[in-house]
Steps between C-alpha positions, in 0.01 A plus 500: 500500500407677181327831554196632318675828402175660375552874471257751642484881515366615836376858527826696551355752747345231711823293493705801614249571780523142633878497479518824700253365755730196539797729567661463152627802310389452138790732391740224609344245261587445131234673281378169355391380851252780512334412172468120500453191712609149426315199640722297736255211551554158358441456123139395421375606845130556561354835606647847478862589429726637773824697524702568822569874527696521822562425862304718748652339807609162626142375503342679208545533119334706239354321193288599204245252365324537168247327277457678168495874564397476868793557747501454874782588733530274808720464805580140580717307745800323360445154360603232748513212253834334473608264226625151597 
């Protein structure tokens, strides 16, 4: 699968807050991961872009979604789709 790879720049302070809330230490991450997001969805997808930020637990992940300059941080369950 080809990814979209659209770059985004989520608000740094908000990104750090959500990472800390998820149990991540932003100091352990490379600096570029605190200043940009890269869409992991399929190329030419419809709707907002999305980047996986980290695992919160076995049943929850932290993602950032964006459309233009609007960013939303969401907690989602892992995808259960498997490829044939």
